[in-house]
N, C-alpha and C positions, 0 to 999 in steps of 0.2 A: 884574472884567469888566463890560462893559456889558450892557444887556438885549437887544441885537440881535447876531446872529451871521451871518457870511458863510462859507460852506463852500468850501474849496479842495481838489480831488481831483487826483491825478496818475497817469498811466500813461506808460510809457517808449517805446512804439512805436505806429505807426498801426494795426497789426493788433490790438493790445490795445485801442486806443480804439474801433475799429469793433466788436469783439466784446464790449466791456464788461468784459473781464477785469480783475479787481481793483477796478473802480469800484464795483460793488454792495457788495463787502465794506467798502470805505472809507466808502461812503455809510451803511451800516448801523452802522459804528463811530461815525461822527459823530452819527447819530440817537440811538443809545443813550446817548452821552455827554451830549448836550444835553437828553435826557429827564430827566436828573438835575436840571436847572435849570428844567424845565417849559417848554423853549423848542424852537424849530425854526429852521433857517437861513432867513433872508429872501432869500438868493440863493445860487446854487451856480455855481462855475466849475471846469471840467474841463480840465486841461492834458494834451495828447498830445504827447510829445516824441519826436523821431526819434533822439536821441542824437548828432546831428551839429550841433545848434545850441545855443547857450548861453543865448539869450534866453528869457524866460518871459512871453509876452504875456498869458496868462490870469491869471498871478499879479499882473501889473501892473493888470489890470482888477479883480481881487478886492481889491487894496489900495486902488484908487481908490474902489470901492464902499464899503469900510470907512470911508474918510475922509469921504465924502459922508454916509453914514448914521450915523457915529460908532459903528460896530459893531466887534466883535471877530472877527478871522480865526480860523477853526477848521480844523485839519489832522487827518487821521485818524491818520497814523503818522509822527511826526517822526523816530523812530529809524531808519526805513528810508531817510531822506534824509541820514543822517549823513555820507555821502561826497560830497554835492552842495554843494561850497563856494559855488558861484554862487548857488544857491537860498538857502542859510543866510545868506550875506552880504546878499542882497537883503532877506530877512526882517528881519534885525537892523537894517539901515540905514533901513528904512522908518519906524521909530519907532512902528509901529502896535501896538495891543494884540493879542495872539494867544494861542491855547491849542491843545494837541494832545491828542487822546483818549487816546493811549498814554503821554504825558508831561505831565500837567496842571500840574505845578509848574515846567515849563520857562519860562525868561524870556530876556531879551535877552543876559544874561551867559552863560547856558548855551549859547545858540545861537552866540554869538561864539566860545566855546571850541571848539565842534564845528566851526565854520567854519575856525578856525585849524589845528585838527588835520587837517582834510581837505586844506587847502592844503599843509601840511607833509608829509603822507603822500604826496601826489601828487608833490611835488618829490623826496622821499627815494626813492621807488620808481624814479623815472627815474635818479637818481644811482647807486643800487645796481645797477641793470641794466647801465648803461654800464660801471661799474667791474668787474662780473663778466665782461662780454664782453671787456673789455680784458685782464683777467687770463688768461682762457681763451686768447685769441689769443696772448698772450706765452708761454704754455706750449706753443704749437704745436697747440692744439685746432682742428680744422676746424669752422668755424661753419656751422650748418645746423639740423638738428634740435635740437642743443644750445642754440641761441638760443631756440627756443620753450620748451624745458624751463626755461631760466633765467628767462624771462619769466613762466612759469606759477608757478615757485617764488616769485619775487618778488611776484607778484600775490597768491598765497596768504598770504604773510606780511603784505602790506599789508591784506588783508581781515581777518585775525585781529587786527591792531593796531587797525584801525578799529572792530571790534566791541568790543574792550576799552575803547577810548576812549569810545565811545557809551554803554556800560554804566556807565562811571565818571561821565559827565556826567549820565546819568539818575539815578544814585544820589545825586549831589550835589544835583540839583534836588529830589528827594524829601525829602532831609534838611534843606534850607534852612529851612523854617518851624520845625522842631524846634530847629535850632541858634540861630535868632533868639530863640526862647523861652528856651533855656538861658542865653544871654548876658544876656537881660533879667533873669534871676534872679541875676546876679552872677558867673557862671562865664565869665571872660574869657580865661584862659590855656588852652593846649591840654591841659594836665594836668587842669585843673578841668573842662573840657568833656568829656574822656574819662570822668572819674569820673561826671559827671552822666548821660551816655549809658548807662554801665554800670548805674547805679542805676535807670534807667528800663527796663532790660531790652532796650535796642536793640542788636542784634548788628552786627558789621561785615559787609561784603559776603561774607566767607567764613564767617560764623557764629560768629566768636570775640568776644573782649572787646576793647574799645577801649584803645589806648595813645596817648600824647601824639603820637608820630611819625605815627600814622595820621590823627589829627585835623589835624595840620599839613599833611599831603598833601592832605586833603580841602578845607581852607580855602584853600590855595594854588590849587587847581583852580577855586575859586569867586572868585579874584581877591583873596584876603586873605593876610596874612602874619603869623600869630599868634605870640605869644611862647610859649615852652615852659611 
């Protein structure tokens, strides 16, 4: 990261923007994170989104400022934006250096994976809802309140899947430097990497010991395809 930082904060409604809801917490998270580098943001941009528009004018301004100042974009909570494919793709395609207070090891690969997951989940939830409605209609179910229940059930599954995907992406980002070090020591196969992680006392996400298949899943999520 460079020596200069530009802060980007985001709230989802005009009401939240006027009240400052969430902004102070984000600002405090960014300040605490940058304090570790002995730095402060040279500029701050606050996005207030109505939920009806997909453009991010303040993000565009923040990225422009980063290009001009050769600064790093700082975000308070990248994990909270895991469902925002438009934002994630914009961040990835910008080519700018960025960091997040809650996911400091995130990179363009991580963000790209999160964006693809968000797009796929959005498409899948629509397909599942339509299929469920069609099946219900074929059984003679009168659509009404049932429609809302189906939508709510599908939305709940979507959110649960998104949360798991975001956690997996965060975990992969956290482990990336360690995996690079392990490979640098000669552990190139999934079996060897699993052994090296176990020898270092690094647990899996569920607290267990690493197996080759778990390493393969992790590296595939990071864009790699290791040998067993």
